[in-house]
N, C-alpha and C positions, 0 to 999 in steps of 0.2 A: 440470323441476328449474333451480333461478335462482342469480340467484348466494349469497340466503342461503343455500343444500343445501349446493354449494362450498363455505363455509368451514368450515359443521357436516361433511360426510365429512373434508377437510383436517383440520378441528380435529380429530379423532378420528384419522386416520393419523395425527398424530403426535404424539396421547397415546397412541396403543396400549391406550386404554382407555374404554368411555362413560361412568364414571364420573369419570373427568380429566376425558374433555371436556367434561361437563354442564357442569363446576362452573368450568374457564375460562372454559366458553360462557355464566355463571351461567342457567342453565337445570336446567330438572325429566329425571332419567335418560330418562322413560322416551318423551315424546313426541322430546330426538336418536336414542333407539333407535325410535319409529316413522316419523324422515325419514328415516336407512341402511334402515329394512326397505321404505319407498317408492323410492328413488334406484336399489337393487340392482330390482324390479320393474321399473323404466323402462328401463335396462339389462338389463332381459332374464338376471342372473348376480349368482354372490357376489363382491364386494369387498370382502370380510372375509374372510379367515380364523382359527379360537381355534386358539390354542398357550399352554395353561395358562390363565393369567386378565389371557390379553395376547391385542387379536389384531391378524392381519400381513396387509399389502395380499396378491389374489390376484394373478394377472397384470390380471387389467382390471381392478381395482384402482388399480395403479400406474400402471398406462398414466392412466386418469380425475385420477388426484392431477397428475403431468405438466402435465397442458391445464389443470389447472385452481391448480393452484401459475401459471400462465402468465397466465389471465384475471386474477385475482386482482393480478398487480403488475400489470398493465399495469393495471386498472380504476383502480387505486391509483395508477397514475403521472397518469390525466387529473384524476382530482380534485384531485393534487394544485398539477397543471399552468391549473387550468379557477377553485384556491382561489388558484393566485401571480396569476395576472392578474388577481386583486378588489384582493391584498392588497397586490402591492406588495415592497418588498424584505422582505416579512420573512420566518423558518421554520427548521433547521437548513441549518448548510453540516458537510457529512462529508467531509473531506478525509482524506488520508494524505501517508506525508514518510518520505526517508530521512533515518536524522541526519545522517548527511555533508553534504549537501543545506538540511537544517531554516532555517540559519538567512534561505537566499530566500523561505524562506514566514513565515519570523516575518513580516518586514519589510511581503510586499502584507498580511500579518492583520491587520497596526497599522491598517496605512492604511485596510484597510477597518469595522474598529471606527469606527473618526471618519467615516467617508462613511451609514452604514447601521447606528448603536447595537441597533437593535430584532434583529442575525442573530446567532444561538446557535449556539455548533460544537461539532462533533464530531469529534476525529484520534486519526488511527491510526500509529503506526507500524513501520515493516518492512523489512526490503531490497526489491527491484524486481520480485526473484518474488511474497511473500507480498503485495506493494501490488493489485500484477494479478488477482492470482486475490479480492483485497478488492472491485477495483471488477468483475468478471466475477458475483462472486457478489451485487451491490450494496446493498453496503455501505460502501461510499463512492461519490463524486461524479468525484474528481477524487486524483493527486494527482503531487507532483514529487517526479523516481526520477533517476534515475543510468539512462543509457543502456546498452545498444539494448532496446529492448522489442519486443513480436510488429506489426513497422507494418499487419497483414492486420486485428489486433483492438481497435489502438487507435488514435483518433491524436493529436495528440503537438502542441505548442508549443514545438519549441524555444530556450533559450536559451542566451547564449554559453558557449563555455568556460572552462576555470579549469587549472591551470599545477595538477603534484602536485605534493606538497616529501615532503621524509624528517623525519621528529619524530624524535628521538632521545633516550633517559635527558641532563640536564646532566651525567650526574658523566662518561659517557662525554667528554666535549671537555677534560677535565682542566686549566681552564685557559685553552683556545684560546677563547676570547673572541671575537675578531674575526676567524672565523669560519663564513660565511655561508653559504657552498654547498658543493657534491659533484655530483665527477661518479657517473654509472652504474657505472663500474667498481671503485669506491673503494665499491661496496656490496656486491661480490662472497661471503668471513666473516663479512662482518654478517650476523646473526639478523632472522631480518624476518618479520614479525606481517599480515598483509592480509586487507584486504577481501574476504571471497567470498558468493556471491548459497547462497542457501537449497538452489538449485538452479537452470540455470542457467547461458550468459556473463553475465560483464562484467568487471569490475576488476580482479577477482583472473590473467585470461588476459590481462587489455590487458599488467601487468606483467613478467610472465613474459614473456611473450612482449617484449618491452621491454629485459632482463636479456638471457635470450638473442640479437637483434639484433645487445647492444656484446661476444658470445661468453661469459657464463658465465650457466651453470643456478644460482636465486637461492637461500640458506639458505633456506627455508623452514621457520620454526619452530612456524608458527600458522597458522588458520584461521577468519576466524568475521565474521558479520555486518554488527556492532556498529563501528555506530566509536569509540563512546564508550568501549567494553569495550578497543579495540587503543590509544587511548589513555591510558585507566589502566592495562593493561599501560607501557604505554612511558615511566610518571611511576612508577611501581615499576621500575624498571630492566632489567625482561625481555627487551628487544629494540628493537629500530627498526620503524615502521612508514611507508607510503605513501599517503598522505589529501588527498585534493583538498585546496585552500589553505579554501577556505570551510569544512571544520569545523572548524575553530581557534577559528574566531569566534559559533559557536553553543556552543563544548563550550571552554571556554578552561580547562587543566591546570600547574600549578605541574613543576616541576625538569622540565623538558622544555628542546627545543635546537628549532627549528626551520631547516631548511636546505634552500634551491630550488636543486634541481634543474639541471646545468650546459650539460647536452646529451641529453636525451631528447624522442623526438617526441610522444610519446605527451601529453592535452591530458583533464581530462573532462569528458565530458560529462553535460545536465541535460538533463533536459527535466518541462513541465506535461499528464500524457497524459492520456483520457475515456476510455470504451470507443465505440470504434466505432459512428456511429449508429445514437446514443442520445439520449433528452433530458435535457438541465441545465437541474439549477431553476434559478431567477435571479439565488439567491443562487448555485452553485456557477459562473455565467452570467459577475457581478459579479469571482467572481477572476480569474479568466478574465483581463475586461476590465484592471482591472488589472495584469496582466502583462506583456498585450501594449501597455502605455502606458510599460511600464514600459523594456521592449526594445524598443522601437519596427522594428527593425531583425532584427528575427527570425524566422526563417516556421516 
């Protein structure tokens, strides 16, 4: 059994039909069927069971599939590393970002583009939980996210924290154009729309706990993982939102007012994360180095 046979086997497992797998592998069906039969003879057991027109993995097949996928991924990573050693800073950079901190990423991608114009980009957007999953599945290498994250699974370059601001519909101020600050207690009775991760704890819990520390339960009318949707709702007059200040740099909106929080003790934390003990391509390392040079005092 060699790498080619493992690739054949994994393709059949994923396509669930020899005919479809053969078409994807650009080969005839009979040779593929023969290879599968030889593999079953080699492991002395059935790897597939037929259910109607589809093939399903047996228990033994499941074990082989998981191991084979790891072997193929490790081989692919090895070939990428060898190729990049030869070619330098060419390749594809796969990176993700929360919308609430995208302006930080855009700034560094612009610098990277100037320094290395041959790099291509694949971008993913989502909340921290989603991007952690993308890194784990190796769909992206790096992600710029709001903290916290699981420090057992991810390495992190922490970036400077920033304040939260309150964004309200412009119509709420009734001509009070000279008001630029608000206290936490003044938020007690206004309808709030807060960032909330798909799973896990993050900014939502931080803001709610800060309200409770000031003696009131916030009137939360909407929870959403997408900062731009919350800003759009605020622009439409639905309610107010609390977001990290830099969110407004990347996604400006009309018909809103931005108020500084006078007495809040919370700050928005962000960091660049990647899978712990995982090889970073040279393109990803270049981006990481740019962040380090831009924020030399970060840990």
